[in-house]
N, C-alpha and C positions, 0 to 999 in steps of 0.2 A: 354599323347599318350605312352604306353609302351607295342609293342607286344607283346606276349607271346603265349605260346601253340602250338596247329594246328592250322595253317593257309594255306587256300588251293588256289592254285593259278590257277582260275578257266578256265578251257577251253570255249571256245566261240563255242555253237551249232548252226549250219548250218542247213538248209533244203535240200531236194534234189536238188533243182534248186540252192542253192548255198547262199542265204538270210538266214538272222540272224532268227532261230527257238526260237522266243520268249517265245513259251510255255514251250518250253526245259529247255530254261534258266532260268524263273521262278521255273520251280520244280526243276532244279537241286539247284537254291539256297535254297528250303524250306528242299532240302534232306539233305543238308549240316547243315542247323540251326537244324533240326531234330537229325542229327546224331552228333554233340557235337562239330563242327568246330568253332575253337575260332576267326576265322577270316579269309576273303576272299579276292584276289587279282583280279580286273577286270582291263582286258586286260593289261595283263602282256605279257610275251614271249609266256609262254604255252597257251594263251588266242588270241594268231596270231594279236598281237597290229597292228603289221605292214601292216597285210591286211586290217584292218577296214577302213572305211570312218569315216570322222567326226561324221555326222550325227548316224552313228551307237556306235561309241564309247559313245557318250553323253545318246544314248538309253539304252546301257549296262548300265551305270554308273545310270542311273535315276532309273532302273529297280532295280538295285541292293540295291541302297540305301534305295527305297520304301519299297521291299522286305524284307530286314534285319531290318529297322526302329530301327534303334539305340542298337539293341540286342548285335551285334558284330563288330567289325571296318571292315569296307570297304577301302581297299588300292586299289588305282588306279595306274597303270602302266603309267608314265608318260617321263620316260628316250629317248630320242633323241639325233643324232650326235651332233648338236648343242646346246650351251646354252640357247641363245634367244628362239629357239623351245620349248626346255624342260620346259623352267617358262612358256610359253605361254600355252604348255600342261598342266600343273601343275595347272595353274590359271583356265583353261575348268573345271579340275576334282573337285578342290575347288568349282565352282560354282553348277556343278552337286551334290554337296553334301559329298563328300569321305572325309573320314576320316585322309587320308595322302596319300601321294603318294612314290611309289617304282620306285626309278629313278638309273637304272642299268648304270654302266659305258658306255660314248658314245660310242656307237659301229663305227667299221673302221678307225678314225680318229686319232687313237693310242695317246692320249695328255698324256703328261709329268705328273709328280706327282704333280706339282707344277698346271699345266693346270687340275688337279682333284680337289684340292684344291679350286681354285678358281671358278670354274665349281659347285661344291656342295655349296660352299657359297653362291653364287650367288641365286640357285633356293632355297634355304632354305630363304633368305631373300625377294627374291621377288617374289615366286610363290604362298604365300597364305596357305602352307599345311605344316605340319608337314612331315620332310624326311627321309626315311627309305634306306638308301646305298644299292646299289646292285652290287655284284661284281662275275660276271661269265666269268672271262679271254677267257676261251676256244669259246667263241660264240663272244665276242666283240672285242679280241686283245688289249684290256685297263683292265691293272692289277691292283687293288686299295690295294695298300699294307699295311701291317698293321701297319706303321708309320704313315703313312698320315691319315689313320683312328682316329691313336690316335689323331691327330692334329684336326679332323673334330669332334670327340664323346665330345666334351665340346662344342659344338655350340649348342645354348638352342633349335634350331627348327631341329637337327638332332635326330633323337632319336633311329637309330639304324641300322642295317646291317643284310641283309642276304648275306650269304656267301655260294657260290655254289662249292669251291674247297674244294677236297678230303682230301687233306694233314692236318694229325694231327698235326704238327707242325704251321700249318696257323692259326689253331681253336684256339689252345692253347693261340698264341699271342694276339688272337682276345679275347676271354675270360678274359684276364687282365684287357680289357677296358669296362667290364660289371658295371653298377651301375642303380643307380632306375631311372636314365635320359637316358641309353642308353643301349639297347637291342641287346642281340646277337643271331641270329637265325640261324639253318642249313638251306642250299639252296638244299643238296643231300641228297635224302630217304635213300638211301644204307649208309650212315654215320649219319645218324639223331641220331640214338640210343645212339653211343656212344658221340657224340657230346653233349646230353643232359644229359647224365650220368656224363661226366667232366663237367656242368656247365652250356650250354646253354639254352637260354629262352624259346625255341620254334624251330618249323621247319615249313618253307614254303614247301609246299609238291605238287607234281606232280600226284602221285598214288592217294592221298586221294579222288580226282574228283571219282574213281570207288569205294574207300573202305572206306569212311571218319569217321565212326566209328571204323575201326580196327585201321588207323593212330592215331585217338584221343586215344587210348587205349596205342599204345605205346609212343605217348607224354607223358602220364600222369604216367605210369610205370617209364620211364626214368627219367623225372622232379621229381618223388619221390622218387628217389633214388633205384629205387627195382632193385640192377642190374641183378640178376639171371632171374627173370620174364621178364624183359626188352629185356634181352639177348634171351629168349626165344621165345617171340614174336615176333620180328624184324626177328628169322631166320624164323618164320611162313611167312613173309612177304617178305621175300626175294625175292622169285620167280615174283612179281610183281615190287617190285624194279628192278629186271635186266630187266622184259618185257618191263618196261616203258623208257627202254634204248635201245630197240632193231633196231630203226630207230629212225632219228631226234624228237625231240619232237617237239610239241605234236603229232604225228602220232599215237604213240604205245595208246597213254591214250584214244583218241577221238574212236580209234578202240573199245576199252573197252567200253566208254558211248554210242557209237553209240549200241553196243550188250546189254547196259541196257535199250536202249529207250530215250537216248540224244542226239539227233541230228544225223548228219549224213555228214562224210567226212572233207576233208580240204580245204583250198584255195592255188591253185599253189602262186609259185614255189611246192608247197608240195603236194605231193601224198599220197592217201590211201594205208594204212599198205599192204604190197606185200604179194603173195599168199604163199612166203614162211614161212612165220609166222603166219598163220592161224591157224595150232592145236595148236601152243603155246596159241593165243588168247582164244582158246576155254577152255585150262587150267587154264589159269588166270581167264576168266570168271566166272567158277566154284569155283577157290579158292577164289576172291572174297565176291562171294555169302555165300559160308562156313563162312569164317570170320564173315562178317558183321551179318549174323545169329548166331554167337557164342555171339559176343559181346552183340546181344539183349537178349540171354539167361542167359549168364553169368557174373555177375557186377563185376567190377573191384576189385581184393583182395586189402585189406587196407596194 
């Protein structure tokens, strides 16, 4: 298991009554495959994992595994505040056929670095899946430091990290830990081009829900070392990067998906995109359509 390239952190489509929209879910998965996504995350933070019932979690994973049919990896979000519950959720994902677990640092409880070491080692050894570490301290209040990652990177069942911090120094420290057995993935769309040009293995993206071919192009250009072309393409994607952060994730990207015909709304305590951003939504829907159409017309330059 060596996650690389464009990995879409999938949003979970709901219908008008707030139930899972499984037709939209299947279509979203099929679109991601057709557009070139190289992996998907099911029930991560973008997928509103904390709002899902256990049966819904199982259903989403089962359909994703069936739809993908081994063509790309399916990563399941399994990180919870307690280690025992995280292990149980990881085993649940393994039973549903996931290829790996994306395990966020335990939210709210603020473990020490020693506690994070013990937590991740236990999940890797007892959860039944390869583990991708996930650090997003602005949400969890638990910061997985590079020196702690260095101790975890040698574990046979810990295969990578998604780092959402935008600090170039943090990314540089993590890139020093890359190996054939340990991937370093960006987790911030706006910083991903620079991270991949510096050597990161790929991007776990939010914006690619609504523009998968465009984000795949960014990954291919940056990972291929085409600095000028990657910078130009990244600049075209910049409004989408920014829009996905105008309100808490996944509110903006789900508004984009609703505009594209994939589900409706979010679950409380989240609320739909506020009216103040409706004009910006319309502009970004048009931009996503233009960029996706361009990718369909113009092959990637060598």
